[in-house]
N, C-alpha and C positions, 0 to 999 in steps of 0.2 A: 314150437315145441323144443324143449330144454334137449341140447345135445353135449353138455356137460357131466363129466363124470365124476361121482361126487365120492372123494376118500376122508372116512373116517378118522382122524388121529386114535390111533391105542390109550388106553387112557393110566396115567400114569401109578407108581404102585403105591400099594395103600398105606404101605409102611411111610413114604413121601406123607399123606394125604395127613393120617394121624399125627404126625409132627411138626403141623403147622395146622392146628384147628383153628385160628383165628381169623384165618385166609379160607372162601369158599374155595369149595372143591373144585367147580368152574374154573375159577383162574388159576387153580395151581394147575389143571389141565391146559392151560392156554398157556402160562409159562413153561410147564415142560413141554411143549411143542415148538417153542422158542432157544430150546437146548438148557435152559435154566433149570439142573436135574438133579440139585441141593439145595437145602434149604437155604444154606447162605448163598446160594446163585440166585434163588426166587426172591430174599429179604432185597438185596443188593438191588434187581430191576425196578421192583418197587420202588426202592429209594432216589432212582435218580439214574441208578448204571454204577460201575466198576472207578474206583478211582484211576486217573489219567497215567499211565506207564511212565516211565524214566525215557526221555527221547532218546540220552548214551547208549540206550540198548537197541538203537536203531545202527544197522550196519553205515558204516562210515561219518558218521555223525561227528564224530570228534574233528575227524580231517575236513571238514565242511565248516567248522565253525571254527577251527584255527584259520583256515582261510579267507572265511569272509572277514575276520578280528582286523586281522594282516592288510587285507585289503581298504578298511575303514580306518586305519588308524594312518594309511600311509594317502588316505583320501582318494584312491584308484578309483577311475569310475567304474559303475556296477550296472549290468544290465541284470533285471530279472523277464527271463522270455516267458511269457502264457499261454497256455490255454483260451481260447473265444468262446467256451462257456461257461455256466456261471459257475463252475466247480472253478474252474482255472482265472477266471478273471477273481477269486474271492483267497483264490490259494497268492495269487500276486497282489493284492492290496495286500493280506497279512505279512506278505514279506519287501513290501514295497516302504510299510508305514513300518515296520520293524527297526530297520536298516536305516531309515530316514531318523530313529526317533534314536539309534545310538551315534549320530553324527555321518552315516555314511553319504555317500556322491552317486544317488542310485536312481535311475529310468526304469520305466516300464518296456515293452516292446510284444505286441500284441498281433500277430499275422494275421494278414487278408484272408480272410477265408476263400476270397474269390479265386484270388490268386496264385497262392500259397500257398493254400491248402492245411491241414491239420501239421506239428509237430515242428522243430526243429529243422529248417532248410538252409544249404548255403549261401544262396546271396543275402539273406539277412544275415548269417553271421558271416559274411564278409563286410557287409553295411555297418555292422556294429563296430568289428577291428579298427574299420575307417575313421569312426566314431571317436577313438581311441579307448573305447572299453577294452576293460583286459580283466573280467572275470562278468562270468554270463550264468546266473541259475536259472535253470527251469520252474514252469510251477503247473504242476500237472500233466507234464509232456517229458518227452524226451527218451523212455526206454528202451525204443525199437531203433533209436538214432545214432547206430554204431557210425555208418560214414561218417556221419554229418560230426559226430564228436572228433574223429580221427581230424576232419575236415578245421577244426576250430584249435584244435593243438599245431596245424601246420600254421594255422595262421596270430600262432601266439597268444590265443587264449587259454583259462581256466575256467573250465567244464564243470557243473553241479549239476548235476539231476536229481531232482525230486519229484515224483512220481507216483502212482500207484498201478497203473495196469499191468495187466499181464506180461511176465519175461518171456524176450523173444530166444531162441536158442544161443546168441551171442549178447552179454550185457556190452553196453559204450564204453570206449575206455575212456573215461571220461575222468577228472581231479577225486571225484566222490560223487558215488552212486545212491542216494537214499532212496529204497523204496521197500515196504517191510514184504513183500512177496519174495524177494530173494530170500534163495533157499540157503544161503548163507547169513543169513538176518536172523538173529537171535530174540527179535521185538516180540514179544506174546501175543499182541493182536497184529492179525496180517488184512485185515477188512478197510483201512483206514480211505478215507477219499483222498484226493489230490489236497483240496484245503486244510485236512487233519496231518497228512503229512507236511505239509509248509506251517501249519501249525508247531506241531514240534520241533523243528528248525529253530524259528520263532521263538519257542520258549527254553531253548535251550542255549542258545543268543542270548537269551536275556535275563536266565540264570545264571552265568556264564559272567554278564558285566553286572550283573548287581550279587554277584559271589553269594547268593540265594543256597540254600539249603534243596535236594528232591523235596523233603517232608515237605515245606510249604509250595508243591507244586500247582495245585489245582488253585492257588490265590495270585498265581504271577503276572495272567496275561487278560485279566475278564473282558478288555475293549473289544477283544478277536473276538468271543465267543459266538456274537450273532455272525458273524463273517465263515466262520466253520461252520456254524449248521446252516445258510444256505449252501455252501457246498454240497457238507455231505447229505442233505435231502434231497437236493434238486437232482445230486447224480444218481440216485438208487445205489447206494450202497447199506449192505448191512443194518438196520437200525440196532444194532444188541451190541454188545461189550462196550470198548471204552467209545464206540460211534452215539452211543446212547447218551451217555456221559456229556458230551460234546452238545448234543443234539439239543436234551435238558438245558440245559445251561447256558447255551444258546439263543433255544426259544422264549428266555425269561428274559436276556439281553432286547430279544428282539422287541419281543414286548412291551421295552422299557423306550424303545425308540431314540433312542439319545442319538445314531447315528445320524447326522441331516441328512445325507443323500435315500437313503433306507423310508426315513419318515418320508420326503416326498414321494417318495414311490409309492408308500402306501395311501397317502390322500389321494395321486390320481389314480388308483388301481381301485380306492372303493373301499379299504379295509383297512379299518382304527386298527392302533396298539391296543393290545390286548385278546385279538380277536386273532394273532396268527398263529396259527398252524402247521404242521406237515403238507395240508392243503394248500393252502394258500401260500406256502413257499414253492407247492410244486405247479401248481394251477394260474396262482395268480401275479404273485412277484416273480420266479423263476421264469414263465415265457417273457413279462418283458425286458429281463435283464439278457436276456437270450437272445430277443430279433436282432437287434443292431448288428453285431454279432455274423447272422446269416442274413441278411442283405446290406449291410453297409462297412461299417469297422466297432470292433468291440471296443473301442476306446473311447466312444461313450459310455457304455455300462461303468467302467472301469472307474470313469472322472467322475461317474455318479455317485458310486460308491464311498470314494474317496473326499467327494464335496465335504467344503466344512460352512458354506455360505449358503444360505438357507433361500434366497432368489434363485441365484443361481442353478441350485440341488431342484429344485421347482421347474425351470427351465429346461433342464437333463429329464429329469421325469417326465415331464408332456412330451418330447420328442422319442423317451423310448416308447412312450405307449403309440406315438404315430407308428412307428418304426411295429408296432407288434400288431395293430391293425393290418400293416402291408402285409404283415408274414402270413396271418390267419387266410388273407383274402387269396395271395398266391398258392399256400398250399391248399386250399378248398380247388382250385383250379387246375392244379397237376397230379393231385389223389385223382380225378376221374378220368384223365387221362392213363394217370398207370394202373388202376381198377381194370380198364379194358387190358391192360395189356394180363397185367397177371392170370387175368380169366383164359388168357388163348394158355399162356405160359402152365398154367394148374393144368391140364388135358392132359398133358403126359410126363409132368415132370413134378418132383416134391419142392427144389427149392426156386422161388420165384427171384429171378433173375432178368431184370428189364431195364433200357437202359433209352434215351432218346437226348436228344440234342438242345432240348426248347429244357429239359428240367433242372432246377436252379439248386446249382450245391449249400445255399444254405437251406433250402427246404427236405431233399432228398432221406436224411434221416425219420423225418416229422412222418415222411410219406409212409414208409419201409414201416415205420409202428402202426401206422393204419392200418396196414397192407396183412401183418404178423398178426394185430387183434381182429380181425375179419375172416381171413383164409386160415389162422396157426397153422403157416407155415414158414421156416425161415425164409425172409425178403433181404434182397441187394437191390438197393434204385440208385442207376448210374447217371451221371451227366456224360455224356456220350463227346467227343471231340473228335478229330480224326487221327492225330497221333495219340495223345492221353485219353483214358477217362478214368475219372474220381466219383466215389459212392459211398453210400451208408449201408451198413448191414445190422438189421435185427433176429431177433431168435428168439426160438420156443426153449422152455424149459431142457427137455430131451436132447437138445444140438448145440453142441458149444462153437458156434460159429467162429473163435478167433481158433481156438484149434485146427478146426478146419482148415482157415485162409492157411496154418502152418504148414498145413501138409500141399498149400501152391505157393508156398514163399517163392519157388523158383519162374512165377508167371507174375509175380507184383513187385513192383515199384518199390512201395511204403505202403505199412499196413501196421493195425495197432487196435487194442481195447480189450472187452473184457467177454466173456463167455456167450451174453446178449447181445453186446452189441459192437459194433469197430468198423474202423473206416478203414476204403481203398484206394491205391492208384496204382495204373498199371497200363501198359501200352494199351491201345484198344485193338491190334492186331492177335493181340492175348487170348481177348473177351470169350470167344467159342470156347477154348481150350477151359477157363478157366469154367467157365458155365456146367461144362459135359465131367471135370474131375469135381467139384464140389457133388452135382447129382450123384457119383458113384460112390462117393463116403456119405452123402444121403442115405443111400439104399441099403447101405453098410450098416449103417449106424444105429437105423431105427428100420431095419427090417423086425417086423414081424408085432411092429408097435400100433398102437391104433390112435391117430394123432387126433386127439379131442382138447380142449383145455380140462383143466381140472380145478376144480372146487376143494382145497384141504379146510374141512372141517374140525374145529375143534372138538366138541361132544356132541352126544345125541343126547338132548336133554327135553324133560316136561315143562311145557310153561309156566307152573307154581315156580321153576328154579331164578325165571327172569325178572328182577324185583330191582325197584329203584337203588335198592342198594346193591347190588351185583352191578348194576351202569355203575355207581360212583367208584367202583373198585376199577372195572375195568379203564374209568378213566386216567387212571394212575399207569395206567402199560401205555399213554402217549409219551410219545409223538410216532404214530404208527407210519410205515411205508416200506420198503424192501427187507424181508426177514424177518419182521416184527408187525405182520397186517393186520389190520381191526377183525376181529374176533367174528368168527362164524359158529352160529349151533344151527343142528337140525331136529325139529319137532315133528312127530310125523301123524295125523291123521287128524289136521283140525278142521274145522270145521266152518265153512264161509257163507256166513249169513247173508251178504252183497259185497258185491263190489261195485265201482263208475270209474272211469276213465277222469284224471283232471288235469291241472297245467294248460301250458300255450297249446296248441293243435293237439289238445288231448293226449301228450305224449308220457303218460304216468299212470299207474295203476292203483288205485286205494281199495284195501279189502277190510270191512270187518269181518272178525275170526271170533270164534268162539270154542274156548276148550278148557273142559272141567267146568261148562256153568261160568266160566268169563268170559268177557269180553278185549279184545284187541284189536288193536288197527296194524296194518299192515300200512307199506308202503313201497313199490315196486317203480322204484326210477326208471324210465325209460323203456317201460315196459310194459305202454299200451298196446303195441301191436300183437302181445302174448293173451292176449281176455278171452279168446276163444278158447284157449287151454285149461278155465277155469273151473273146475269142478265141483260140488259139494263138500265132497273130502281129498282135503290137499298135505304133501309132504310140502315145507316149508326149509327153504336154508335162510337164512339172516342175521345181520347184527343187530342185537340192541340199543336202543336209543334214549336215552334220558328226555323226557320232555315234560314240558310246564306250559300249563293253560291256569293264568292268573297266580294265585296261591297254591294251584293243585299241581303235583308232583306225579308222572305216570311214569310207562316205558311205550315205546314206539316201536314197530319192529320194522329194519329197514334189509326189503326181501334183496336177495344176492339168485336166485333161483327157486324153482317148485314145478311141482308134479303132481299127477292122480296118484293117491293115494292108494295101495293093490287093495282088493276086493278081502 
């Protein structure tokens, strides 16, 4: 039985529909729901997004560019200090390649997830200073590293922070802090990924070096669009505004597979150039790039991204694939244990906060995501140790987990993230207090809410509106992802002529349905267990997909939910 809330979006104004007679009204509704509220915004979305903004609108960009150019000119050693996820690795690669191309003496530093954890840490900064590094540039981290920034200054290091995570109570005292989420930052688009912020710094450096006017900005560095698309799509930032532009151009670059490392990864993963979309990045390439950083060292993935040698790239891609299989095995083992603990917690608590000495720091975030998906509650999964414990948090739209952790800052040694995801480190003795306080915050913030997943439906429509031409128009809205999900439509009272279970272990549900004397095929992936809910007349929520049988073209409905129709 479906326990999902269906919410149908309001229709766009009739005046907007009339102003765009050449665009199907359902497409206008979809874009209206994604924040495109004017004709120009809708037309720009269909063309692939907005033109990129001037990078010098980012606060501290001038200061950062001046210092980096000075370091390049003097041949000062520079370190790019990146995060170990796909976004951080892509950001690191962009900055490394840019500064090397400009003649800089630059090295990467990616912390070890197991021993160092996320973000800047003092031993790493001390080690870099001893190696002669004088300028450290962060990639996708550092915005919460106030004490570490002070320590860098004591060591004689100049620190430039590039990040996109939520701002804490205090901005680190670095030479430059580039983050569009700063309140004092005039940059028009606030939701760049870490790779996007690095991309803007790359743009600024190349523009100044080439003395290129901002008017030709879109063509200044097409070689980095593949990397910025990887980071943007993998990091689950909104695929609207400038992010949409970067993702669209990046997917075009990825599908040409010019970068040897990514070409090798595609080959090993069994996906070919020309078939790379947001799904391929999120569920095929991204997990393989993330896997080494979860279990061994993310430097393997960085090396692959930057590899120019075909044979070496293929060796690295196969190694990433092996680590990914180990990651899957470990996650499944730990998820089983975590589920038992979560079921015990949910008897009394809104927030799932569980820990175990055996939980691996590389997969606790994945386990937390699975718990949120199953139980629809905020979840924090901790790797426990006698003195200090580390964990990852994932949340539901109704509960901003990083804002909640802000109210627990006195209990935490380190934390940071987004509304939906965060990482944290604390002294183990503070765990009971943290659990009690988070529970109190959740009960206050979620009071009176019915906590069930919500399906946001773009429009209620009849099936005669769902045509191959509509599907072709919908394809122009790709890439799909956060803030630009695949469109969902609701049609009521369709007749189920017959149905059957299909696929391995009968996991999927195939329905033959009719509506207004026309027949359709609907597929419910992983909905096999719900076959007993089928009745003669059903209300269905679905995404239409173009399908081809030989030279025949039609529409297949991919089900997201269904219910028996009201009598």
